[in-house]
Structure formats: C-alpha cells, structure tokens
C-alpha positions as CSV (number, residue, x, y, z in Angstrom):
1,X,19.6,39.1,83.3
2,X,18.5,36.5,81.0
3,X,21.2,34.3,79.6
4,X,21.5,35.3,75.8
5,X,22.0,31.9,74.9
6,X,20.2,33.0,70.8
7,X,23.3,34.3,69.6
8,X,22.7,36.8,67.0
9,X,25.6,36.7,63.8
10,X,24.3,39.1,61.9
11,X,22.8,42.2,64.7
12,X,19.3,43.4,64.9
13,X,20.5,47.0,65.4
14,X,22.2,46.3,61.2
15,X,18.4,44.0,60.0
16,X,16.2,46.2,61.4
17,X,16.0,48.3,58.1
18,X,15.3,45.9,56.6
19,X,12.3,45.3,58.5
20,X,8.9,46.7,59.3
21,X,7.9,46.6,62.9
22,X,10.8,44.1,63.2
23,X,9.2,41.6,60.7
24,X,11.2,40.8,57.0
25,X,11.4,38.8,54.2
26,X,13.9,35.5,54.2
27,X,14.2,33.5,50.7
28,X,16.7,29.8,52.6
29,X,18.5,29.7,49.2
30,X,17.8,25.6,49.5
31,X,14.3,25.7,49.2
32,X,13.1,28.2,47.5
33,X,10.3,29.5,49.5
34,X,9.7,33.0,50.8
35,X,8.4,33.0,54.7
36,X,8.6,36.0,56.9
37,X,10.7,36.0,59.9
38,X,11.7,38.3,62.6
39,X,15.0,40.4,63.5
40,X,14.7,38.3,67.2
41,X,15.4,34.5,65.4
42,X,16.9,35.7,61.7
43,X,20.4,34.9,61.8
44,X,21.0,33.6,64.9
45,X,21.5,30.4,66.8
46,X,21.7,29.1,70.3
47,X,25.2,29.6,72.0
48,X,27.0,30.5,68.1
49,X,29.8,32.3,70.5
50,X,29.9,30.0,73.2
51,X,28.2,28.7,76.4
52,X,28.5,30.0,79.3
53,X,27.7,33.3,76.7
54,X,30.2,35.2,78.1
55,X,31.7,36.7,74.6
56,X,27.8,37.0,73.9
57,X,27.4,39.5,76.7
58,X,30.3,41.7,75.2
59,X,29.6,41.6,71.6
60,X,25.6,42.9,72.5
61,X,28.2,46.6,74.3
62,X,29.9,45.8,70.9
63,X,27.0,46.2,68.8
64,X,25.5,48.8,70.7
65,X,28.5,51.3,69.6
66,X,28.8,50.4,66.1
67,X,25.4,50.9,65.6
68,X,26.3,54.6,66.0
69,X,26.9,55.8,62.5
70,X,24.3,53.1,61.3
71,X,21.6,55.2,63.3
72,X,23.1,58.4,62.2
73,X,23.3,57.3,58.4
74,X,20.6,56.1,58.5
75,X,18.5,59.5,59.8
76,X,20.0,61.5,57.4
77,X,23.7,62.7,57.5
78,X,26.1,62.3,54.9
79,X,29.7,59.6,54.8
80,X,31.0,63.4,55.0
81,X,29.2,64.2,58.7
82,X,30.7,61.4,60.2
83,X,33.3,62.5,62.9
84,X,36.3,60.4,63.1
85,X,35.1,58.1,65.2
86,X,32.1,57.5,64.1
87,X,34.0,56.3,60.7
88,X,36.4,54.2,62.8
89,X,33.3,52.2,64.5
90,X,32.0,52.2,60.9
91,X,34.7,50.3,59.3
92,X,35.0,48.2,63.1
93,X,31.8,47.0,62.3
94,X,32.6,45.4,58.9
95,X,35.4,43.6,59.4
96,X,34.0,42.5,62.4
97,X,30.9,41.4,60.9
98,X,32.8,39.4,58.4
99,X,34.7,37.6,61.1
100,X,31.3,36.5,63.5
101,X,29.6,34.9,60.6
102,X,28.3,31.9,60.1
103,X,30.2,31.8,56.9
104,X,33.1,32.7,59.0
105,X,32.3,29.6,61.4
106,X,32.1,26.9,58.9
107,X,35.1,27.9,57.3
108,X,36.8,27.8,60.5
109,X,35.0,24.1,61.3
110,X,36.7,22.5,57.5
111,X,39.9,22.6,60.2
112,X,37.9,20.2,62.3
113,X,39.7,16.6,61.4
114,X,43.1,18.0,61.7
115,X,42.5,19.5,65.0
116,X,40.8,16.1,65.7
117,X,44.5,14.4,65.4
118,X,46.5,16.7,67.5
119,X,44.1,17.0,70.3
120,X,44.4,13.3,70.2
121,X,48.2,13.0,69.7
122,X,49.0,15.5,73.0
123,X,45.9,13.1,75.4
124,X,47.9,10.1,74.0
125,X,51.1,12.5,75.1
126,X,49.6,13.9,78.3
127,X,50.3,17.2,77.9
128,X,46.7,18.6,78.9
129,X,47.2,16.6,82.4
130,X,48.5,19.5,84.5
131,X,46.7,22.3,82.6
132,X,43.0,21.3,81.9
133,X,41.1,20.1,85.5
134,X,38.4,18.4,84.4
135,X,35.1,19.0,85.9
136,X,33.1,16.1,84.8
137,X,33.9,12.5,84.2
138,X,35.0,12.6,80.5
139,X,35.9,9.4,78.7
140,X,38.4,10.0,76.2
141,X,36.4,10.5,73.7
142,X,34.5,13.2,75.7
143,X,38.0,15.0,76.0
144,X,38.7,15.0,72.6
145,X,36.0,16.3,72.2
146,X,35.5,19.3,74.1
147,X,39.2,20.2,73.3
148,X,38.4,20.2,69.3
149,X,35.5,22.4,70.1
150,X,37.6,24.6,72.6
151,X,40.3,25.0,69.5
152,X,37.9,26.0,67.3
153,X,35.9,28.8,68.9
154,X,39.6,29.9,69.8
155,X,40.3,30.4,66.5
156,X,36.7,32.0,66.2
157,X,37.2,34.9,69.1
158,X,40.8,35.4,67.5
159,X,39.1,36.3,64.1
160,X,36.3,38.1,66.0
161,X,38.9,40.2,68.0
162,X,41.1,40.8,64.4
163,X,37.6,42.5,63.3
164,X,37.1,44.7,66.2
165,X,40.4,46.5,65.5
166,X,40.4,45.6,61.2
167,X,39.8,49.2,61.4
168,X,43.3,50.3,61.6
169,X,44.1,48.1,58.3
170,X,41.0,50.0,56.2
171,X,41.5,53.5,56.7
172,X,43.6,53.4,53.6
173,X,40.4,53.1,51.7
174,X,38.1,55.9,50.6
175,X,34.9,55.6,50.3
176,X,31.1,56.4,48.3
177,X,27.6,56.4,48.9
178,X,26.0,54.5,46.7
179,X,22.0,56.2,46.5
180,X,19.7,54.0,45.1
181,X,17.0,56.5,43.1
182,X,15.1,53.7,42.3
183,X,11.8,52.2,43.3
184,X,13.3,48.9,43.8
185,X,15.1,48.5,47.2
186,X,18.2,46.8,48.0
187,X,18.3,43.5,49.6
188,X,20.6,42.4,52.3
189,X,22.0,38.5,53.0
190,X,23.2,36.5,56.6
191,X,27.0,37.7,55.2
192,X,26.0,41.1,53.8
193,X,29.7,42.0,54.3
194,X,30.9,41.8,50.3
195,X,34.4,41.8,49.2
196,X,35.7,42.3,45.4
197,X,38.9,42.3,43.4
198,X,37.6,43.5,40.7
199,X,40.3,44.5,38.6
200,X,43.0,41.9,39.5
201,X,40.0,39.3,39.7
202,X,40.0,37.5,36.5
203,X,43.8,38.2,35.4
204,X,44.6,36.5,38.2
205,X,42.7,34.3,38.7
206,X,41.4,35.2,42.2
207,X,39.3,33.2,44.3
208,X,39.2,34.2,48.2
209,X,39.7,38.2,48.7
210,X,41.7,39.9,51.4
211,X,41.2,42.7,53.8
212,X,44.6,44.5,53.0
213,X,44.6,43.3,49.7
214,X,45.4,45.6,46.5
215,X,42.5,46.6,44.1
216,X,39.9,46.0,46.9
217,X,36.0,46.9,46.8
218,X,33.7,46.5,49.8
219,X,29.9,46.5,49.8
220,X,28.2,47.9,53.2
221,X,24.3,47.7,52.5
222,X,23.2,50.3,54.7
223,X,19.5,50.2,54.1
224,X,17.0,50.1,51.8
225,X,18.4,53.2,49.7
226,X,22.0,52.8,50.4
227,X,24.9,51.2,49.8
228,X,28.9,51.7,51.7
229,X,31.4,51.4,49.4
230,X,34.9,51.3,50.5
231,X,38.0,51.3,47.3
232,X,41.3,51.0,46.7
233,X,42.1,54.4,45.4
234,X,45.2,53.5,43.9
235,X,42.9,51.2,41.8
236,X,39.7,53.0,41.6
237,X,38.3,56.2,40.7
238,X,34.3,57.2,41.0
239,X,33.0,60.2,40.1
240,X,30.9,61.4,43.3
241,X,29.1,64.5,44.4
242,X,30.2,67.3,47.1
243,X,28.5,64.2,49.8
244,X,30.0,61.6,48.7
245,X,27.2,60.2,47.1
246,X,26.7,57.7,44.1
247,X,23.3,58.2,42.5
248,X,22.5,54.5,41.1
249,X,19.1,55.7,38.6
250,X,19.0,52.1,36.9
251,X,17.0,49.5,37.9
252,X,19.6,47.0,36.4
253,X,22.6,47.9,38.7
254,X,20.5,47.6,42.1
255,X,19.8,44.4,40.8
256,X,23.8,43.6,40.0
257,X,23.9,45.0,44.2
258,X,20.9,42.8,45.0
259,X,23.0,39.2,43.3
260,X,26.0,40.3,45.0
261,X,23.9,39.4,47.9
262,X,23.3,36.6,46.1
263,X,26.9,35.7,45.9
264,X,27.4,36.2,49.6
265,X,25.0,34.7,51.1
266,X,25.6,31.8,52.7
267,X,22.1,30.3,53.2
268,X,19.5,33.2,53.0
269,X,18.8,36.7,52.0
270,X,16.9,39.4,53.7
271,X,14.5,42.0,52.1
272,X,10.9,43.8,52.8
273,X,9.2,44.4,50.3
274,X,10.0,43.7,47.6
275,X,7.5,41.1,45.0
276,X,8.3,37.7,45.4
277,X,8.5,37.5,41.2
278,X,11.3,40.4,41.3
279,X,13.1,38.0,44.1
280,X,12.9,34.6,42.7
281,X,14.0,36.5,38.9
282,X,17.4,36.9,41.1
283,X,17.8,33.7,42.4
284,X,17.2,32.5,39.1
285,X,20.4,34.7,37.9
286,X,22.8,34.3,40.7
287,X,24.7,31.7,39.1
288,X,25.6,34.7,37.1
289,X,27.7,36.3,40.8
290,X,27.4,33.2,42.6
291,X,30.8,31.7,42.8
292,X,31.7,28.4,45.2
293,X,35.3,27.6,44.3
294,X,37.3,25.0,45.6
295,X,40.6,25.6,46.1
296,X,44.0,24.0,48.3
297,X,44.8,26.3,51.0
298,X,47.4,26.4,53.8
299,X,46.0,26.8,57.3
300,X,47.9,27.9,60.5
301,X,46.7,27.4,63.7
302,X,48.5,29.7,67.0
303,X,50.2,26.0,68.8
304,X,49.6,23.5,66.4
305,X,51.4,24.3,63.1
306,X,49.9,24.7,59.7
307,X,48.4,21.5,57.4
308,X,47.2,22.1,53.7
309,X,43.9,21.4,52.9
310,X,41.0,21.0,50.1
311,X,38.3,23.9,50.6
312,X,35.8,26.3,49.0
313,X,36.9,29.0,51.4
314,X,34.1,31.7,53.0
315,X,34.2,35.2,51.3
316,X,35.2,34.7,47.7
317,X,35.3,37.0,45.1
318,X,32.1,37.4,42.4
319,X,31.8,35.9,39.4
320,X,30.9,39.6,38.0
321,X,30.9,43.1,39.1
322,X,28.2,45.9,39.1
323,X,28.7,48.0,36.5
324,X,28.5,51.2,38.6
325,X,28.0,54.5,37.0
326,X,31.2,56.9,36.8
327,X,33.5,54.4,37.6
328,X,37.1,53.9,36.6
329,X,40.1,51.0,37.0
330,X,43.6,53.5,36.5
331,X,45.7,50.8,34.1
332,X,49.4,50.4,35.3
333,X,48.9,49.8,38.7
334,X,50.4,46.2,40.1
335,X,48.6,43.7,41.6
336,X,50.1,42.7,45.7
337,X,48.5,41.1,48.2
338,X,49.2,43.6,50.8
339,X,48.4,47.4,50.2
340,X,51.3,49.6,51.1
341,X,49.1,51.9,52.8
342,X,46.7,49.3,55.0
343,X,48.1,48.7,58.3
344,X,46.2,45.5,58.4
345,X,49.8,44.2,60.4
346,X,49.7,46.7,63.6
347,X,45.9,45.5,64.2
348,X,47.1,41.8,63.7
349,X,49.9,42.4,66.6
350,X,47.1,44.5,68.6
351,X,45.2,41.8,68.7
352,X,48.0,38.2,69.5
353,X,49.1,41.5,72.5
354,X,45.5,40.6,74.3
355,X,45.9,37.1,73.5
356,X,48.8,36.8,75.2
357,X,48.6,38.6,78.2
358,X,46.0,36.7,79.1
359,X,47.9,33.3,77.7
360,X,45.4,32.6,75.0
361,X,41.5,33.0,77.3
362,X,40.1,33.6,74.1
363,X,36.9,34.5,75.6
364,X,38.1,36.7,78.3
365,X,41.0,38.1,75.4
366,X,37.9,39.4,73.4
367,X,36.3,40.9,76.3
368,X,40.0,42.9,76.4
369,X,39.9,44.0,73.0
370,X,36.0,45.5,73.1
371,X,37.4,47.1,76.5
372,X,40.8,48.5,74.5
373,X,38.6,49.5,71.2
374,X,36.9,51.4,74.3
375,X,39.8,53.1,75.4
376,X,40.4,53.4,71.6
377,X,38.0,55.6,70.2
378,X,37.1,57.4,73.7
379,X,33.5,55.6,74.0
C-alpha cells in the first residue's frame, strides 16, 4: 500500500458534494483570485497527522464510516430516515472535523513557546534520559525541536480522539435540515463546522464557542442544497415540517448562511457553479460576519501544567447570525458553560481512559479510539 503522505484535514468524501468529476472552485481569502482545484489536493498537507502516517491510515477508515450518513442524506433520505447509528456517526463527523482542521492545528501551535521552554527545562534536568532511545545523533537543539513537535502532535491527536466520541456530548441537541430551494448554492470552507450562540453572544461578549455551551447552534453543510443545523431546544424553537425540514426560500438568507463559511474559513472557501461576481460580493461583505478577536486564554497540558496566552482562538462565534425563517429564541433561560443534559464530560473521560491505557502514546491511542467506536456503534 502506498504511503499516505498527502493527508486531508477535510475529507474527500465530504468535499465531493461541491465537486464535478472531482473538480471544484476555490477562493483563497488572502489572494482574492478564484482558481480550479481537485478534491485530491485541496484541504490537505504533507504528513498533517504525523510521519509515519499511521494515524492518517486509520482516519481513512473513520472517514469511510463518517461517509455513511452523508451518502444517505445526499441520496435523498431525510433526517427522520437515519438510524441511531447513522445519527451518531453524523455527530461524530461534526466533532471530529472540528478538531482535525487546520484551524485547530494552528490554534495548538500557539503554545509552541511555552512547550519549548518546558522541554528545555526537562532536557537540562535529564528527565528524558531513561525514556527516549534516540536513534539518530541529534544535538540538544534538534532534540528539543523533536520533543516540542511530538508534544504538539500529541495534543492534536488527543483532540481528534475527543472528536471521535464527541457524539456522546451532542445527543441532547436537536437537528433540522435547512433546505435551499433557491437557485443559489450553499458554499463550503476549509473549516466548515460553524458554532454560534446567538442568544447570548452579544449580551455576554462571548468569543469562542464550546460544544457543551448552553444556547449552542452548529451549522454543518451537507451539500449545495442542504445544511444541517443542530440547536439547543432549551433556548431555541424552529417551525419545521414532519421531515424536520426548514425551507430557505430567500436568496438573502442563503447569502447569510454562505457568509458563515467566510467567517469560519481558515484560508479558503469552495464552491461548484456560483458566479465569480456572487463569490466576490460575499468576499466584500465578509466582515459583516467574520470575527477574529484576540483574547487571553488559559491553556492546560496533560504533563506540563497550564499557562496563559493571548490568542485569536479558532471557532469564534460570528459577528452576526442568519435571519432564519420560523426561528424563535426563548426568554428567561440563564446562560451556562455546560448544558445540563450534555454528556460531553463522559466523552472526555472515555478518551482519558484510552490514552492512559497506552501510556499517552498518542498515535496508538487514536487507533484504539477508532476501534472502540467500531465496537460501540457496531460498525
């Protein structure tokens, strides 16, 4: 089997909904020029999940499972047709995609200097002397660099593992399918899962959104005509039909939903057959929704304590929210960082258990997590 050097952070099966014969159109936000690309090369980097590519090989199997509900929805099935297994896989895709993105990896790298100082202290104290058998003749600087990169990759693997079981913490949310009946397609980005908290974000000045927050909404584009919207029923209500569909009949609302992708994009948006005029018009309006606010956060590591840093975190809530039809916000519901019904902590503890069992060998832990998912969902 050829080595998986080119590793996707948005899977090909997902992007195919915006492609014709594996080709789609791409607008880099930095370049301001549209060009064609393929699902083979877009949203990928060499050794994104590490080298050797053992994690990428296993994620390819996970992608196959995650494709099941999308294949059914794109073939005409409704949300109400999906089995419990397919629903769980759909939620697992959403949380895994959020953690495996380039935006998340860039977020992790902002802790580089802290880890570098911590590793330097450990090397000076010979704390790695009996733990690592260096196969190559590295000098101290090279050893430090290798260890920092290993720690950063381990953090990313840990977050991906949490994403795999993230469906456990989202089961309290309800979903509707936003069905686009206009002539203008829904677009997608390299960070397609958009998190919003419209009820509380302006009132409380919220910047990042967490999977367990009260008032959460998650937008997951399914294809050019459908977006899955998950929401907290303690805070919001939607008028929908018996198939849990909300019809989007106005192009202005399609524009707002597409601007969510401009908000969330790390570097590119992608589309099928929209006109360049339409895409550039959204590009010119992107500041209406796009937020990149710098805040002070506390970062925790498993082995090196915690530290504070200024950063512009990934997955910030957008400046504005789409004006969706049949949408109602309930009054008198107090904001909480953790929805009472969410079992997100159960998912985290499950991941901790797996990582502890393999002594925090992160690549092996991700493989074990995928095997455990197969067992839990009878895959």
